[in-house]
C-alpha positions, -999 to 999 in steps of 0.1 A, spaced: 118 -444 116 89 -465 102 54 -451 98 41 -478 122 64 -467 150 54 -430 144 18 -442 147 25 -460 179 43 -429 194 14 -407 185 -11 -431 201 10 -435 232 14 -398 236 -24 -393 231 -31 -420 257 -6 -406 282 -20 -371 278 -55 -383 281 -48 -402 314 -30 -371 329 -59 -350 318 -85 -374 332 -68 -373 367 -66 -335 366 -102 -331 356 -114 -354 383 -95 -332 409 -113 -302 393 -146 -319 397 -148 -307 433 -153 -272 421 -167 -278 385 -196 -302 384 -192 -311 346 -155 -320 348 -159 -356 359 -179 -365 327 -152 -348 307 -126 -369 326 -146 -400 315 -143 -388 279 -105 -384 284 -102 -418 299 -121 -435 271 -99 -418 246 -69 -432 264 -84 -467 261 -93 -462 225 -57 -452 216 -44 -482 237 -66 -504 216 -48 -492 184 -14 -498 200 -25 -534 210 -35 -542 175 -1 -530 162 15 -551 189 -6 -581 176 -29 -583 207 -57 -584 183 -86 -595 205 -78 -568 232 -73 -542 207 -105 -548 188 -125 -549 221 -110 -515 232 -116 -499 198 -152 -511 197 -159 -495 231 -157 -462 214 -195 -453 219 -187 -445 256 -164 -417 243 -193 -395 228 -216 -407 256 -194 -392 282 -191 -361 260 -228 -358 258 -232 -362 296 -206 -334 299 -224 -312 274 -257 -315 293 -241 -306 325 -220 -278 311 -248 -259 293 -274 -263 319 -283 -229 334 -294 -244 367 -274 -263 394 -288 -296 383 -296 -312 350 -331 -309 338 -352 -338 351 -360 -353 317 -324 -354 308 -315 -369 341 -339 -398 335 -327 -402 300 -290 -405 308 -291 -440 324 -310 -453 294 -284 -438 271 -256 -454 290 -274 -487 290 -279 -485 251 -242 -476 247 -231 -507 267 -256 -529 248 -241 -517 214 -206 -523 226 -214 -559 239 -233 -566 208 -203 -555 187 -180 -576 207 -200 -609 204 -211 -601 168 -176 -598 154 -180 -561 147 -144 -555 141 -116 -572 121 -78 -569 114 -64 -563 80 -32 -552 64 -32 -517 49 -7 -490 39 21 -488 65 5 -515 88 7 -552 91 -24 -550 113 -51 -523 114 -86 -522 127 -116 -522 103 -154 -524 109 -172 -554 99 -208 -565 101 -226 -551 131 -195 -529 137 -211 -504 113 -240 -501 137 -214 -493 164 -199 -466 142 -233 -452 133 -244 -450 170 -211 -433 179 -216 -406 153 -252 -401 163 -241 -395 200 -215 -371 188 -241 -352 168 -265 -351 198 -236 -338 220 -229 -309 196 -266 -302 192 -268 -298 230 -238 -274 228 -255 -255 200 -285 -250 223 -262 -240 251 -246 -215 228 -281 -200 222 -292 -197 259 -258 -188 275 -235 -158 272 -200 -146 283 -173 -170 289 -195 -201 287 -205 -191 253 -169 -187 242 -160 -221 256 -188 -236 235 -174 -219 204 -139 -234 213 -155 -268 218 -171 -266 183 -138 -257 167 -121 -285 185 -148 -309 175 -143 -299 138 -106 -305 142 -113 -339 158 -137 -350 131 -110 -341 105 -84 -362 123 -108 -392 130 -120 -395 94 -87 -412 83 -94 -440 109 -124 -451 87 -104 -451 54 -92 -488 57 -128 -499 65 -140 -483 32 -114 -502 13 -91 -472 9 -54 -482 11 -43 -448 26 -21 -442 56 -40 -424 84 -16 -394 86 -42 -372 104 -44 -395 133 -9 -386 141 -21 -352 153 -47 -367 177 -29 -354 208 -36 -318 196 -74 -325 195 -76 -336 231 -55 -307 243 -75 -282 222 -108 -296 235 -99 -296 272 -82 -262 270 -112 -248 252 -134 -259 281 -114 -250 311 -97 -218 297 -125 -196 310 -134 -218 340 -99 -225 356 -77 -195 351 -46 -213 363 -46 -234 332 -38 -203 311 -4 -198 328 4 -235 322 -6 -232 285 16 -201 282 46 -220 294 37 -251 272 35 -230 241 69 -214 250 86 -248 254 69 -261 222 81 -232 202 117 -237 216 114 -275 207 104 -267 172 132 -242 169 158 -267 181 145 -293 157 149 -269 129 183 -259 139 194 -295 143 181 -302 107 200 -273 94 232 -283 112 229 -319 99 226 -306 64 256 -283 68 278 -311 84 280 -328 50 290 -297 32 318 -292 57 332 -326 53 320 -341 86 305 -372 70 305 -392 103 282 -366 120 262 -361 88 254 -398 87 237 -397 121 199 -402 113 179 -370 117 155 -388 141 183 -394 165 194 -358 164 159 -346 170 154 -371 199 186 -359 214 176 -323 210 142 -329 227 158 -348 256 184 -320 260 156 -294 260 135 -314 286 166 -318 307 172 -280 305 136 -274 316 140 -298 346 173 -282 357 163 -246 352 148 -238 386 176 -255 408 203 -240 387 186 -205 388 183 -209 426 220 -217 428 229 -188 406 210 -164 428 227 -177 459 261 -172 443 254 -137 429 233 -126 460 249 -144 490 232 -139 524 195 -140 531 172 -150 501 139 -134 491 109 -156 488 72 -153 482 63 -162 518 88 -135 531 73 -108 509 38 -118 518 48 -115 555 63 -81 550 32 -69 531 7 -82 556 27 -66 586 31 -33 570 -5 -30 560 -16 -31 596 0 2 604 -24 32 609 2 61 613 35 72 600 53 66 633 40 30 635 49 23 599 85 36 603 91 17 636 77 -16 621 96 -12 589 129 -7 606 122 -37 629 113 -60 600 142 -52 578 167 -50 607 156 -86 618 160 -99 582 195 -83 577 207 -87 613 219 -51 611 204 -18 625 184 -1 597 168 34 600 135 42 582 125 78 577 91 88 566 73 122 564 69 138 598 88 110 614 125 110 624 146 81 640 179 80 656 206 75 628 224 43 620 247 32 592 218 21 569 190 45 560 159 42 540 141 74 534 107 77 516 99 111 502 68 128 489 76 149 458 55 166 431 62 137 409 50 112 435 67 90 461 103 79 458 129 63 481 166 68 488 190 43 502 219 59 522 249 39 535 242 8 514 273 10 493 294 -13 516 269 -41 520 268 -73 500 247 -74 468 223 -98 484 216 -74 513 214 -44 490 188 -63 468 167 -71 499 169 -34 508 157 -22 474 129 -47 473 118 -38 509 121 -1 501 98 -6 470 74 -24 491 75 2 518 69 29 491 36 13 480 25 11 517 33 48 521 10 55 492 -17 33 508 -13 49 543 -14 84 528 -47 77 510 -60 61 542 -51 91 563 -68 114 538 -99 93 539 -99 93 576 -95 131 578 -124 135 553 -146 112 574 -137 131 605 -146 164 589 -179 149 577 -187 136 612 -179 171 627 -202 188 602 -229 163 610 -224 169 647 -227 207 641 -259 202 622 -274 180 649 -263 206 675 -279 233 656 -312 214 653 -311 208 691 -304 245 698 -334 256 676 -356 232 694 -345 244 728 -349 281 718 -385 274 706 -392 256 739 -378 285 760 -403 310 744 -434 294 761 -423 299 798 -411 334 789 -445 343 775 -462 330 807 -438 350 828 -446 382 807 -483 377 812 -479 370 849 -458 403 853 -487 424 841 -503 423 876 -472 432 895 -460 467 906 -446 491 879 -410 489 891 -411 452 894 -429 449 860 -403 471 843 -374 450 857 -391 418 845 -397 433 810 -359 442 808 -349 407 817 -374 392 793 -361 414 765 -325 402 773 -337 366 772 -355 372 740 -323 385 725 -304 354 736 -330 332 721 -329 351 688 -290 348 688 -294 310 695 -318 307 665 -296 327 643 -266 305 652 -285 273 647 -296 284 611 -277 299 583 -259 332 593 -268 362 572 -248 393 578 -267 426 575 -246 457 578 -263 488 595 -253 520 612 -253 518 650 -248 549 673 -219 537 696 -228 561 724 -265 551 726 -254 514 725 -230 518 754 -256 537 774 -281 509 768 -256 483 780 -246 503 810 -282 508 820 -287 471 821 
């Protein structure tokens, strides 16, 4: 495989990744206001790489025009940096007024470079045709570098004023920027008269991926799961390539000259295609295997979500047991009995019992030995889900009981306060009655005084019940107390 072809493949891969990332970032722009500008940066990188491909394919005029449009790349990145680091919902007014002028200057530099022959084609190491800067093209390069420096200065300012995940994203962008500078330096070597092959440019796809991942890692959490899978498949691809190289070397030692003569690039390409085909076929084959091993009804995320939402609506053990039995019976098309604490149901062939032990909650499946593996798997999954709902319901009932006791105590406190108020209010009319009885006949006055003493004792008891009870032990003559009660 020639070095020119390797360069074309790298540029095509970078361009393809940039187009896909630009589309994805535009979709994310509905939630992240800075993403459309970063999508513009990715799109311009795709065009820049396409320009190099066009030059290698001898479409010189188109390729030179696309490469000389590179000032728009750092311009979009500067726009993104201003939006990303801004602590407010909008860019500061002075920057908002400055952005159109910067875009206009960038377009002016590009057009001037086009009409001023700012780029040329030359033969260099590994290439029949490669781009070099000429004349006013150096102004194009200087302006591009200046915009890049300005963008990173904005990021540095954002690193100072921000914290948390945004600050971590800025650090990741700085690291990616340093990596990109290291890779892009080789692009200028032929323009400086250095007859060196631009090996670092072959790694340009990594720069774009590192940059975008560093930005969105802390902003869009779903990208982390995708990156995890991508790293897994990349590791597997590298492992397969290493194994194929080892096998190719061993084939010659084992006398299999025909296989050993196969170019390593073809073996690696075959391995990569085989791995990609395996990745594409993994899900359908896994689904087919599950259907073969576990025939019958299949578990799915919507089904589990439906079970979970239905079970969480229950507020008693009886309701939970009845609903659980109904859900699983409908899924398996068989009668299933669910037994929970303090709840018993009529027996059937299939039982699920949830128990509360000292070690915690556990479930038991009874009568499931004769069912198919698929039905047993569904029963175990449902039992585990039911077990978690039992824990939740137990905590809910405890909280409800504690709340009920709190309300009862609050009610008693309020009732005590009301009783104390009523007792104090009753003393006023009793005092008036006592004063009015002073002018009555002695027998009548004595009878009234006895009743007033009785009412006073009732008020004292009411006040003692309304407040804090304090028991005081004392000796009371029982005979005298009985005579006093009988006399009343």
